[in-house]
C-alpha positions, 0 to 999 in steps of 0.5 A: 499499500502506498503511504499517504499519511503524514506525521501530524496526521498520525498524531491527530489520529492517535489523539482521536483513537484515545478519545473515542476509546476513552469514552467507550471504556469510561462508560460515557457513551454505551450501546451501539454508539459506544461500539461505533466509537470503539470501531472508529478508534481501531480504524484510526490506530490501524491507518496510523500503523499502516501509514495508508488510508484507504479514503485518502486513496480514493480522494486522491489526498496525501499528507505524506511529505516523503511520497511526494519526493519519490 
């Protein structure tokens, strides 16, 4: 997969994942919405560690400065 997620984008995704998981595990959000928040957290972490976002690929976006130099 082509890398299209930059370092600032990764930081934002990690913060979103921590917040989404936090609201689930503290019981702030429960039920279906809680599981959606947990799913969002998992997707954010997965795209951070892979450095690739499928939605960015579909939209033609790229926040990774290294791939522009190649």
